[in-house]
Every structure is written in structure tokens, then in C-alpha cells.
C-alpha positions as a Markdown table, in Angstrom:
| # | Residue | x | y | z |
|---|---|---|---|---|
| 1 | Met | -38.4 | 75.0 | -9.5 |
| 2 | Pro | -39.0 | 72.1 | -7.2 |
| 3 | Ala | -36.9 | 70.7 | -4.4 |
| 4 | Gly | -34.9 | 68.2 | -5.5 |
| 5 | Phe | -35.1 | 69.3 | -9.6 |
| 6 | Ala | -32.5 | 69.8 | -11.8 |
| 7 | His | -31.3 | 72.7 | -12.4 |
| 8 | Gly | -28.8 | 74.7 | -15.1 |
| 9 | Phe | -27.6 | 77.8 | -16.6 |
| 10 | Cys | -24.7 | 79.4 | -18.4 |
| 11 | Val | -23.9 | 82.8 | -18.5 |
| 12 | Thr | -22.7 | 84.0 | -21.8 |
| 13 | Ser | -22.3 | 87.7 | -20.9 |
| 14 | Glu | -19.0 | 89.0 | -18.2 |
| 15 | Thr | -20.9 | 89.4 | -15.4 |
| 16 | Ala | -24.4 | 87.7 | -14.2 |
| 17 | Met | -26.1 | 88.2 | -10.7 |
| 18 | Phe | -27.8 | 85.0 | -9.7 |
| 19 | Ala | -29.5 | 83.7 | -6.7 |
| 20 | Tyr | -31.0 | 80.7 | -5.2 |
| 21 | Lys | -33.8 | 80.2 | -2.4 |
| 22 | Cys | -33.5 | 77.7 | -0.9 |
| 23 | Thr | -36.2 | 75.2 | 1.6 |
| 24 | Asp | -33.4 | 74.0 | 3.6 |
| 25 | Val | -30.0 | 74.6 | 5.5 |
| 26 | Tyr | -27.3 | 73.7 | 3.1 |
| 27 | Asn | -26.3 | 70.3 | 2.6 |
| 28 | Pro | -23.9 | 68.6 | 0.1 |
| 29 | Thr | -24.7 | 65.3 | 0.9 |
| 30 | Gly | -27.6 | 65.5 | -0.1 |
| 31 | Glu | -27.2 | 67.3 | -4.0 |
| 32 | Gly | -25.6 | 65.7 | -8.0 |
| 33 | Ser | -24.3 | 66.7 | -10.5 |
| 34 | Val | -25.4 | 66.1 | -13.7 |
| 35 | Ile | -23.2 | 66.7 | -16.1 |
| 36 | Trp | -23.5 | 69.8 | -18.2 |
| 37 | Asn | -23.4 | 68.3 | -21.9 |
| 38 | Asp | -25.2 | 65.1 | -21.3 |
| 39 | Ser | -25.6 | 63.9 | -24.9 |
| 40 | Asp | -29.0 | 62.3 | -23.3 |
| 41 | Leu | -30.2 | 65.6 | -22.5 |
| 42 | Asn | -29.1 | 67.3 | -26.1 |
| 43 | Ile | -29.0 | 70.4 | -24.5 |
| 44 | Pro | -27.8 | 73.7 | -26.9 |
| 45 | Trp | -25.5 | 75.5 | -24.6 |
| 46 | Pro | -23.8 | 78.2 | -26.3 |
| 47 | Val | -20.7 | 77.0 | -25.0 |
| 48 | Gln | -17.9 | 74.5 | -25.9 |
| 49 | Asp | -15.5 | 74.5 | -23.1 |
| 50 | Pro | -17.9 | 76.5 | -19.9 |
| 51 | Glu | -16.0 | 77.1 | -16.4 |
| 52 | Leu | -17.3 | 75.3 | -14.4 |
| 53 | Ser | -17.3 | 74.6 | -10.8 |
| 54 | Ala | -15.5 | 71.3 | -9.1 |
| 55 | Lys | -18.2 | 69.9 | -8.0 |
| 56 | Asp | -20.2 | 70.0 | -11.5 |
| 57 | Ala | -17.1 | 69.4 | -13.7 |
| 58 | Leu | -17.7 | 65.8 | -11.7 |
| 59 | Gly | -21.3 | 65.8 | -13.0 |
| 60 | Lys | -22.0 | 62.5 | -14.5 |
| 61 | Lys | -25.3 | 61.1 | -17.3 |
| 62 | Leu | -28.7 | 61.5 | -15.6 |
| 63 | Ala | -29.3 | 57.9 | -16.5 |
| 64 | Asp | -26.2 | 56.6 | -14.6 |
| 65 | Phe | -28.0 | 58.5 | -11.4 |
| 66 | Ala | -29.3 | 55.6 | -9.1 |
| 67 | Pro | -33.3 | 55.6 | -9.9 |
| 68 | Asp | -34.2 | 55.5 | -6.0 |
| 69 | Ser | -32.0 | 58.9 | -5.6 |
| 70 | Leu | -33.7 | 60.9 | -7.9 |
| 71 | Pro | -37.3 | 63.0 | -6.8 |
| 72 | His | -41.1 | 61.2 | -7.4 |
| 73 | Tyr | -43.8 | 63.8 | -8.2 |
């Protein structure tokens, strides 16, 4: 996926292995988190109460991000 592209996943098994390939050194100030259940995106997740990281639990709706903070392709 291209740099800056929003992505998410849901593990429904007991274990999973997930690997990231990054384009640069991790920079937490350059990231954001879209809330997993953003009603505007209407993603049919197979869970009702997921276990989230602290960062993802504080996610916001995609519509609430400043347009100039989003990537342009």
C-alpha cells in the first residue's frame, strides 16, 4: 500500500502474524488513527467490541482530519 494510505485489519483467530514493511524510520508524529467503527466508512467488521491499541482507541472519524493532513495521490 502507498505511504500514508489508511489501513486496518481484524484478527478473528486465536493467533496471527502481521508484518509491516515501512518506507522510513518510524515517526509517531506523522501518523494518525481513524476510529475503527467510523459510521461514515460503514465497514462491516466481524466484531462488536475489538481489543484496540491505546493509539487506535483514540482514533477519530476520517471526516475530522484536516484535509491538508491527508495524503494526495
